[in-house]
N, C-alpha and C positions, 0 to 999 in steps of 0.2 A: 350685526351684516358688515361682512368682510370688509381689509382694506381695498382688496380687488374688487370686490364689485361695487363699494360706493367710490372706487377711479375708474370705471366702466360706463357704470349713471352717468359721471361729472363729464367722461368723452361723448357718448352716443346722447347728445342731449338733439332738440332739435337744428337750433341755431349751427351747433357744429356738424352732422350730418349733412344741412345744405350748404354748411363754408366746403367740406369736403369735397362733394360734387360736383362747385363751381371749381376749385381748385385742380380737380381733377381733368375736366375739362379743360382747362386752360392748361396743364399740362400737353393733352391730346391733342392741342391746336399746335405747342411747342417744338411736338416731336415730327411734324410735317417742317418748322421750318430749320432744316439741317442743311448741313454742306460737309464735303467732304475738304479735309484739308492736307497740307503736303507734305507732313510727318508723318504717316502712316497712309497705308493701302487704301482704296476708295470704299472699303465694306466699313472702316471704321466714317462714324458720318459724326459729324459736332453738334450738337443742339443744347438748348437750356433748359430740357424738358423736366432736371430736375430746380429748379428753383419753385415750385408747385408747391412741390412736398416737403421741399424746406421750410416757405413759408407756410406751413401748417402743420410743419413741427414744432416751430414753436410759435408758433398761437396758443397749438391744441396738445401740443403733448408729440413724442417720438411714436404713441400709434396711431394719429391723423397720416405721419407723414408716412408710416409703412401703407396705408390703406389708400391714400392718396399713388403713389407707387406701385401696386399693388394694379388697382384700376386703371391707371393709361398702359400698363403693362401686358393685362386681360383687352380688353377695349381695340388697342391696337393690335393683337394678337385675331381676333374677331373681325378685323373691318377689311386685316390686308393676306386674305383665304391661299393669295401664291406668295406668299409671302418670304424673300428672299434668302430669308436666314431660319426657316425653319421652325422657327420658336426661340430658335438660340439664341440672338439678338435680343427678344423678349426675355427671356431668360435669365439674362446678361446684367441684362439693363434695371432689371428689379432687383436681383442681388446687389450691387454695386448701388443702386439708388439710397438700398436701406443701408448701407454699410455706410456710407455718406451722410445721409441722415441722421438715422437715429443717434450714432454720437453727440453728433451736434445738438441735436433738440434736446439730451438729457444731460450735455454740458450747461447748455443757456439758458436751462429750467432753474438749476442751483442760483442763480443770482441774471435775474433779465433785463443787462446792462449796453450799451453799445460796444465796453472792452469785451468783456465775454461771448457776447453775439463774434466780434472777430476771430476770438478762440478758439469758440465751438467750429467754426468756419474749417479755419487752421486746422484743427485736429482730425474733422473729419474729409475734408479733402486731400491731406495726406494720407490715412487710412485706406482711404477708397484708393488712389494713385498707386497703392505698393501694396495690396489687394489684388488689385484689380489686373496687377505686372503677373502674379504667379498663377491667379486664376485663369487668365489667360494663356500662360505655359502649360499647364497640367488638366485643367480640364477645358475650355470652352474653345480653345484653336483646334485638340485634337478630336473634340464634338465635332466642329464645325467640318472638320477634313472629311470624318470619316461620315458624317450626312451624306457631305456631296460626294462620296466617293472620291476624293482631293488628296495625293498627298501633299503629308504636313510640312514637305517637301516647297510645295509649290507655292505655301504663302510665303513663309521663308524666303522664296525668291522674290516675291514684291514689295517685302522690305529691303532686299541688295538693290532693287532696281531706284530708290529711291536713296538710299545712303549703301554706295558698292561696299566696307567694309561686314556689313552684314555676312554673315554665314550659319548661325545658330539661332535657337530656339530663343536663348536665353537672349541676343543681342537682339533679335527681334523684339522681343517682349521689354527689355531696356531704352531701348532705342526709340522706336517706333512707340509701342502704347503706354506704357508712363507718360513721357513727356506728354502723348494726347492728354491722360485724364487728369495729368497735371496743370494742363492750359485751361480746362475744360473746368476743372475745380473752382482757378484764380476764377475765371469769366460771372461765373456763376456763384460765387461769394462773393464776389463785388456788388453787384448785382444788388443780391442779398440784403446787403447793411444799406444800402440804401432806401430801398422798398418794403421794408419787410416791417417797419413800425407802422406809417401809417396803413399800410395793408392790417397786420393784426388789430389795430383800431378797429378798424371796421370789421374784421371778423368777430370781434369779441363782443364789439358796440359799446358804446359811452355808456360809463355808468351817473 
């Protein structure tokens, strides 16, 4: 039996499947608890829905984190047929959520201590925030503008309304998108540090 097969059997146990389902449900609920921030246009809405995927990734491995992110994104796409982002927001959330969760879960898996958890969350959060800046600049914002037949300059002007010195896509992503994701990663990471151990015990069960 290959190592991959063994790993898949370990991941897809009844307990892990149930745990992924419950954490996905929590992620969906947290998605609705969102609000705009003062540092980015209103279509960037803050929530902590990546928290259950991080908990799942720490407790069951990075594959579980990806599954939770995927279920959350698919359900949100299905239950919001009149989606204001036409699925672009869900795609962005899934990709960036995986960029955040997978490295964090991989780093934590090598040594499961609180110090390693902090390091993994910092690395995952920074990686997600930096890549989100470029992904928004070159993929998501142009895609969003095309889908809604909206000039990219209109989106830049939304940033200018908040920060008058913003006059380019680079400025917009550097001043609005990067800080938004850094703050989000910081808040989610702090909560994770405090709650992941008790929840991981519940997920794994007591020996």
